[in-house]
C-alpha positions as CSV (number, residue, x, y, z in Angstrom):
1,D,-5.4,-30.8,4.2
2,D,-5.0,-34.1,2.4
3,A,-7.4,-32.9,-0.3
4,L,-5.4,-29.7,-0.8
5,L,-2.1,-31.5,-0.9
6,A,-3.5,-34.1,-3.4
7,R,-4.2,-31.4,-5.9
8,M,-0.6,-30.2,-5.8
9,T,2.2,-31.5,-8.0
10,A,4.8,-33.7,-6.3
11,H,7.2,-30.8,-6.3
12,G,4.6,-28.6,-4.6
13,R,3.9,-31.1,-1.8
14,R,7.6,-31.6,-1.3
15,D,8.2,-27.9,-0.9
16,V,5.3,-27.3,1.5
17,R,6.5,-30.2,3.6
18,R,10.1,-29.0,3.5
19,A,9.0,-25.5,4.6
20,V,7.2,-27.1,7.6
21,R,10.3,-29.2,8.4
22,N,12.5,-26.1,8.2
23,G,10.6,-24.7,11.1
24,I,8.8,-21.8,9.2
25,D,6.0,-20.6,11.4
26,V,3.2,-18.6,9.8
27,E,1.0,-16.3,11.9
28,V,-2.2,-14.5,11.1
29,V,-1.4,-10.8,11.6
30,D,-3.8,-8.4,13.2
31,P,-4.5,-5.6,10.6
32,A,-3.9,-3.0,13.3
33,D,-0.3,-4.2,13.8
34,P,1.8,-1.0,13.3
35,T,4.8,-2.8,11.9
36,F,3.3,-5.1,9.3
37,A,2.7,-2.5,6.5
38,A,6.4,-1.4,6.6
39,E,7.7,-5.0,6.8
40,H,5.6,-6.1,3.9
41,H,6.4,-3.1,1.7
42,A,10.1,-3.5,2.4
43,Q,10.0,-7.1,1.2
44,V,7.9,-6.1,-1.9
45,R,10.5,-3.5,-2.8
46,Q,13.3,-6.0,-2.4
47,A,11.4,-8.5,-4.6
48,F,10.9,-5.8,-7.3
49,A,14.6,-4.7,-7.0
50,R,15.7,-8.2,-8.0
51,R,14.2,-7.5,-11.4
52,D,15.5,-3.9,-11.5
53,Q,12.0,-2.6,-10.9
54,Q,10.0,-0.7,-8.3
55,P,6.5,-1.4,-7.0
56,S,3.8,0.9,-8.5
57,F,2.5,1.7,-5.0
58,G,3.9,3.0,-1.7
59,V,3.6,1.8,1.8
60,E,0.5,4.1,2.1
61,R,-1.5,1.8,-0.1
62,V,-0.6,-1.2,2.1
63,E,-1.6,0.9,5.2
64,A,-4.9,1.9,3.5
65,L,-5.7,-1.7,2.6
66,L,-5.1,-2.9,6.2
67,R,-7.0,0.1,7.7
68,H,-10.1,-0.2,5.4
69,L,-10.4,-3.9,4.6
70,G,-8.8,-5.4,7.7
71,P,-11.6,-4.7,10.1
72,T,-14.2,-6.3,7.7
73,G,-12.6,-9.7,8.0
74,D,-12.1,-9.8,4.3
75,L,-8.4,-9.5,4.4
76,L,-5.9,-12.1,5.5
77,A,-2.5,-10.7,6.5
78,L,0.2,-13.4,7.1
79,R,3.8,-13.3,8.4
80,A,6.2,-16.2,8.1
81,R,9.0,-16.4,10.7
82,T,12.2,-18.4,10.8
83,P,12.9,-20.7,13.7
84,G,14.9,-17.8,15.1
85,G,11.9,-15.4,15.0
86,E,13.1,-13.3,12.0
87,V,10.5,-12.2,9.5
88,A,11.0,-14.3,6.4
89,A,7.9,-13.5,4.3
90,T,4.7,-11.6,4.3
91,G,1.5,-11.7,2.3
92,L,-1.8,-10.0,1.9
93,F,-4.8,-12.1,0.7
94,P,-8.2,-10.3,0.3
95,G,-11.2,-12.5,0.0
96,R,-14.7,-13.3,1.1
97,A,-16.5,-16.3,2.6
98,G,-18.6,-17.9,0.0
99,G,-16.6,-16.2,-2.8
100,P,-13.0,-16.2,-4.0
101,A,-9.9,-15.1,-2.2
102,E,-6.9,-13.7,-3.9
103,L,-3.2,-13.3,-3.5
104,W,-2.7,-9.5,-3.6
105,M,1.0,-9.4,-2.9
106,A,3.5,-11.6,-1.1
107,A,7.2,-11.3,-0.8
108,S,10.1,-12.7,1.1
109,D,13.5,-11.7,2.4
110,R,16.0,-13.2,0.1
111,T,18.3,-14.3,2.9
112,H,15.7,-16.8,4.1
113,E,14.5,-18.2,0.8
114,R,16.3,-21.5,1.3
115,L,13.9,-22.2,4.2
116,L,10.9,-21.9,1.7
117,P,8.9,-19.3,3.6
118,N,6.8,-18.5,0.5
119,E,5.6,-22.1,0.3
120,A,4.6,-22.0,4.0
121,L,2.9,-18.7,3.5
122,L,0.8,-19.9,0.5
123,W,0.0,-23.2,2.3
124,A,-1.3,-21.3,5.3
125,A,-3.3,-18.9,3.1
126,M,-5.0,-21.9,1.4
127,R,-5.9,-23.5,4.7
128,E,-7.1,-20.3,6.3
129,W,-9.3,-19.2,3.5
130,R,-10.7,-22.7,3.2
131,D,-11.6,-22.6,6.9
132,R,-13.1,-19.1,6.4
133,G,-15.4,-20.5,3.6
134,A,-13.8,-19.1,0.5
135,V,-14.5,-21.2,-2.6
136,R,-11.1,-20.7,-4.3
137,L,-7.8,-18.9,-3.9
138,E,-6.6,-17.1,-6.9
139,L,-2.8,-17.0,-6.9
140,G,-2.4,-14.9,-10.1
141,G,0.0,-15.5,-12.9
142,G,3.3,-17.2,-12.9
143,R,4.3,-20.7,-13.9
144,H,6.0,-21.1,-10.5
145,K,2.5,-21.2,-8.9
146,A,1.3,-24.1,-11.0
147,K,2.8,-26.5,-8.5
148,Y,0.0,-25.6,-6.1
149,G,-2.4,-27.5,-8.3
150,G,-4.9,-24.8,-9.3
151,V,-6.7,-24.4,-12.6
152,V,-5.0,-22.1,-15.0
153,R,-7.4,-19.4,-16.2
154,R,-6.8,-16.9,-18.9
155,R,-8.2,-13.5,-18.2
156,L,-9.5,-11.3,-20.9
157,W,-8.1,-7.8,-20.8
158,V,-9.8,-5.2,-22.9
159,R,-8.7,-1.6,-23.1
160,C,-9.4,1.1,-25.7
161,S,-7.7,4.4,-25.7
162,R,-9.2,7.6,-27.2
163,L,-5.9,8.2,-29.0
164,A,-4.6,5.5,-31.3
165,A,-1.0,6.7,-30.6
166,L,-1.5,6.2,-26.9
167,E,-2.4,2.5,-27.5
168,T,0.6,2.1,-29.7
169,A,2.9,3.6,-27.1
170,R,1.4,1.3,-24.4
171,D,2.0,-1.8,-26.5
172,L,5.6,-0.7,-27.2
173,A,6.2,-0.1,-23.5
174,R,4.8,-3.5,-22.6
175,R,7.0,-5.2,-25.2
176,V,10.1,-3.4,-24.0
177,Q,9.3,-4.3,-20.4
178,R,8.9,-8.0,-21.3
179,R,12.2,-8.0,-23.1
180,R,13.9,-6.4,-20.0
181,Q,12.3,-9.0,-17.8
182,R,13.5,-11.9,-20.0
183,R,17.1,-10.5,-20.1
184,A,17.1,-10.0,-16.3
């Protein structure tokens, strides 16, 4: 744990420790838990709604992920609870021992954000995947995740459309979406 904490920024270490002091308890969820998919998707919808967006997947995708990848041991489902037992955050982390693990999606209930459940969730994921033998945990984009001390990697994204107009429309849609996000 000390090695993981040492890689974090001072801000990251402080937030992880505050989440622990706030009494956030993170539990590993059995993929067969019938309530987890709905809880997780509801929190994801709430997170997207803050940006006036909707997730591109339904609860069925979360259920399918849990149903198919859960029994293999290559999926870590986590639930963070407040000291009062309320669900504060959930996350799904697929990965593999000897290989990388990844944050697929995590979200929290806005009413509990002051308790820092996301920090507790990511801290638990880091330790759990380390113990399972993963070589790294990919947290995805976002400057707010830099506090966890990872290496920033740029990913090459190549796409070629058969129709040039389709590529132009995609670029325009992406620029419009970025502007909307900046304004929000």
